[in-house]
C-alpha angles and dihedrals in degrees: 000000000000115000094235089062103050130018094223119056126224108248125199124174121215120191112199117203115193104201092193091069091074096226092126130232097273095079094046090050093051092049091048091050092051093051095046090051091057102037104022133259093263093059097050135068135182114216118190123194143153114241095189098070106140103197113098110231130180120281106254093193100045097098092049095045094047093055091043098051093038088058092048092050093050090046093055091048091051091047090052090051091049093050093051095044092051094051107114126208097012123131124229090261092054090046092051091048091048089047091055092045093050089046091053091048091052097043091085091050092048091047091052090049091050093047092049095044095042096047125087121254128202094006092137095050116103124215090262091052092050091050089050090053089052092051091048091055093049091048093050094050098047101035102034117014100043096046089048092051091049090054091049092050092048091050093048092047092051092047092050092051093046095050095044100079136159094279092056092051093047095049091046092052094047091052091049093054105031105024117109119249114255128198119246107261137143109282131186095230112141130178127217118239093247095048118119094244092052092046090055091045090049091050091049091051091051091050090049094048093052097043103262092132099157094052090042089054091054092049092047090051091051096048092042091062092049091051090051092051090050090046090235091150098173091054089043092054091052091049091049091051094050093043092056091046093048093050091049092051094044094060119060097201105027119171130215091255093053094048114088098226091167089067090064093041092053092048093048092047091051093048090049105041106023114025095027094217105156094180092053090044092052093046093050093045094050092048092047092049091048091053092047092049090051087057088048092248092136099153091051090049091051092047092053092049096046092054088067099046095091090083120125090229104095094196094054092045092047092052092048092048091049091052091048090052090054092052092046087055091050088052090054091244095137100170094051089046092054093044093053091045087059091049090048091050091051093051091044090052091051089050091055095250098131096166093050090046093053091048090055092048091049091053091049097047100077091060093054102034113110093348099111094259087124102167095042091047093050092047092053094044094048092047091051092045092047098045100039116105092201106084095199091052091045089052090055090052092047095048096079091051091074100075132168091221100041118162095191123117114269091248090055091048089051090052093049094048093046092051089046092055092046089056090048091055091053094046127073111285091226090070098055095089090059097057108027112109107166134111101030115234119205094222098167093056098049113143120211124193115192107209139359095296136102096039094201135026117254114182092208090061096059126099108242117223095215094054089043091058090054092046089241101114108124095198092062092049091049091050092050091048091050093047091051091048091051100040103022092231142065093225112122095011117156129164108263095196103148096197124080124186138157090278097054128086104266098168092106129058109255127223123246129193117242121246091022128103121267097209119204117194114194132164127234126198132191108213094180131088092237128074119259121214117206122189136184095016115186144138126262114223129200096230141077111294090231091060097065145026126221142187127243129208109213100203142345131176120215109208120224114282091357123168124246108305115200117228123190121207127170142202123200113208119209125226096259096061120092102188133014131190129187108211108170149009116238128198144142117251112210124198121163097335091316110122119189124180111222138180121204113202113231100213107162114201114223126223119293113267114235107166111095127043091253092053092049094051096045138044104258122157131197129229125280114203098183093121094044122079138181107223113217122226094229126061119244125239113256123204128178111217116198094219125104114250089228124024127175119204129197105204145148120257108278094010116150118226123189130204133187112217126191117205114199127183102224095164133083096248119082115234116232102177134028131179140167121220126192139175092220105051091160089065099043132074123180128198128187134190116276087230135349113297091007124143095213123082134206128205117256111227116238115225129188123257121249094227103036124027090203091063120087126204124205105196111191116231091209097039097143113107120181123215109286093010124129128213127190125218133182122216126193120195123192120204116234120267093240131058112274138171115209101354106180120218109190121209131183122193104204124185140168130212127222088258089062093250114136135202135184134206120200127214134179128199115200116200128196104195125197124189115246103156128035116204129182133169124209130188110229104174120019093192096058098025093240112171136173124217110209118203129187131178104223097195107110116239091230094052122112086233116077124195133179112197124202124194111230110171146352117206137169132223125200131181141151113276089227111028142155105229090209094052111104093191093058093051094050093047094067114117119247109251123179139184124233121192120220090204135004118221142134112270118207126162126199122198112311092359122137135200140179124217116197121202140148132246116204145120097269111116112268140113129323091209131034113215120201096183139013113321119260118212107195100060110142119247118227126214093229139348122252122273087027112147112256092236089080089074097051098110096149101046124129121296091252091059095038096055111061117203107262091206091063105119098187110051120189112235141188117221124192136171127212127202116202114201142172126215128197104206127195110197126212091256092057098256118132132212139176118221133181127212144169127215121200123212128191129238111291094202118103121248114286096019127118134209111271120258094015134111109283113275140144123247118212119241111298103241143346090216094050092046092053091046093051090046090051091052091048092052090047092052092046093054092077117055092201089068089073091059093082135059115197129183135174122207139174134192092255135358089227123052125188118205136168105228092185091066098037123020097209131052120207121211120193113218131189122203116194121194122187124196104225100166095146093160097061103008092220131160118241144195114232122201123189122195125192107225114233109225093218091053092050091048090052092049091051093049092048092049090048092055090068092066127093110297113260095018123084123195119251095229125030124193124213126230092267119079092227104032106122121224088227088078091082095038098070138061122281119293124184130197126209091222124043098186135027132173139177141168114244124193121215112288094012129118127218123201120209118196120203135166121221124200125206130181106201138034114267144111111283132198102217095185091096093130131113113211126187132177131208117199122211111267093016124096095193116100115226117211115231117219112239110200117227111257127183134200128188120221113197126189109236089221090066 
């Protein structure tokens, strides 16, 4: 027992006999007998052991000694800090010298602690010796210590009873009843050790130490009252504290009502406010909180602890906060637990307890990590990274501080990044690729270009993987067609697309030419609010350094919060290398004079695999070989083509655009074959020089592809280009006949070197077409082949754009619908068809003007083309007109298709007409331009008809567009059953009228309109009204309706307000009727005839169905339109 507790000390004598010394057991027995005779057998013990046991066993006392000496060491350090901090009037130099002197004085103590704690204990004790030590301890406790304590307690109890007489009881009672109340304040009352109060307190402490809690509680209650009567408040607070603790320990299942919590509260309040004993306060608070937590009163325990955390002592406050955090965690209050752990870590750090502080922060971190408590999370992580002595561990704490979406101030981000780089420098450089996060590299969207061409990346020129899976990719078909045209076979074909992106098929290793750059375009992004400086940027290649060359970027600066910035780096493989793989991006990151070399791995993840059941149910990804290349042994031919990879044209429908294109062989391999392939051969015309360095050009014939009849191949006759030689080509592009926005015309320039290596270069021409001229062709008389060409300038007169259109030529094209282009018999068997003008004149159209050109189509000898001005020689030739069936291109079909039966008497033909025009355009900015164009029109003859006065043949159906339009009108008419209630016909005396306009300016045409009431469903009478449509009114309606379209683009066809008013009404010369309105009542089954006289003033072909007829049945207020069939009449000048 400690000396301050009892005057006499418990003595126990241990005699240790080392049997390895060889002295024998007789001497030890005699010594033991002598000692037991003097001190008693119960106070002595003989322990025998062997100190020369060689086997090394575990240290049984290590755990206890480590905690003991660690506490002593920390205590000395804290005491040294307290001594220095309390020194008054010393300068920093004196403090530092004292600090060093105290440190030197304590070095010996620390060294002794370290030697004791680090050494091994009990390593020479055998298992029997250790068991003997255990038995000795049990014997001492039961046979010596406990009997001695019982005697002491009995003595103290007898002394307390003897001293506590009647007088003590009386005086105590009188002071209780008649003594004046005194406020609790610090008093100087002290008790002697042999006083009655201290004897009772001593007895209570002995009972408490040896587990007699109930009796100890009674004694504490007794002495507590005496201390209160004597106003010994410090003694009273201690008794209250021990009484509460004894009652708690005496009852196994104590409840909150049974526990005297006010005892602890009074003691804590006295320690805090009166006696100012922080150590006693902390002890009482911790004990009280422990008791409350045992009763699951966690919130009450935390409340009691937090009331005391406003102390100036950081260590005491840190300990109390840490205990409160534990109880908050037991109460499942995770956020409060984490918050108070942070507070505890902060106070521990201020108190100099770095290890305890870090432990608190570590416990708080899981509750803040990735839970949107950004500032708290960053504070904890930075504290851990800054305070940790383990650099690897500090690096793991610092890693989450570098975020792409950081909300910290730029200065704070700079501090985080700087500390991060400092840690990287201290750590192993092989680990940097695992933790570096800035700048961001867009790995999945890396673009690789194998070779020197193309110079720039155009997304429209890339083969798309999705379309490739569906066998719809046009680029692949064009490449196959070009390869077949160059080599004559598909053997050995592989796609030579030299660009790989995230949208291409990267499942196979691509080929790359030697001695040409393999260009890698990747994007970098700075997510931080501070600039990033990168130096010595280059690629790391998985190959011998002597097998390739590469480029370096000295320095770039990524501005704060910048967008993705593309960066192009290249590697040049040599001839001796077979395969090359780029695996990482290397650079130096510089922040405030700290330079760290870093390598970012470029591991591209392939597409997700979704074929088998296992692949569908798990996340499995394929390979992506973008950064891997097979280097060929032979060099590739390299040609520079002076044509933009992507060109956008703003043109009118049918407009012809010309380009001059220079093709130069800038490589080291001579080119022996060159061709151009397109998916729109009807819109492309190619010309090459007659001979090298010639100023004359010849048209390159377009042939059909062997794999796709819609693909045209222009194979140059003089396709050989020597090294350093230049060749000039001319390309003509015709805009489509219909309005379009972004029509893509794909071109591939494909060439082969004399070493059989091939290369392709892709181009795309995007056309935005606007209608300027509307052309339509109508058959008037099938017997004579009379037709009328209707022209209309669609540029509004009020538009800022002015255009004057001049008609140049009308020509026809005829061919077999299914033909072998190499068959001479088929070409010679075409019928002879000619054009005959009804009148020759110059045709010019201003804005919104219309005109009609009549002519005849028959077999009588005439002209193939009708010129309306001086002939033009250099008009491009097109491979086929639009809307032409695709069979016309099938030049490599089977022999059965290629050879048409010569005995066939009724061939099936395709007939087309082309209108060549010129437009003088004045733009809104005052500039002028002259453009040429050619519009194609389909055959106007019905299906099954043939051209008059020709060998018998069958013309294919006139037009897809007209067929769909007629079908639409038929459906529209059929939608209303009332439309079938009328039958309307128009007739004239003769379909052809001859008139001499020199004698009489006007020609009158009598017309009869018959309307029959055929309402067989209801048999009602009706009132029929017929209006003659004024051409000026119709023109105004069309212009007004056209103004509602997109500005700058006019529709090709414009409908009038009537359902059956034909657009041809405004596309012919003036016609006047003598009656503008007629009406009559028609009974069911009856027919009414309306007579009207029309007047015309020039020869032409007229559509006389320019009437709008409506019917109104009795009892129905809805007007029903009456279909007026189109009827034509030809007026011919007798002078012609």
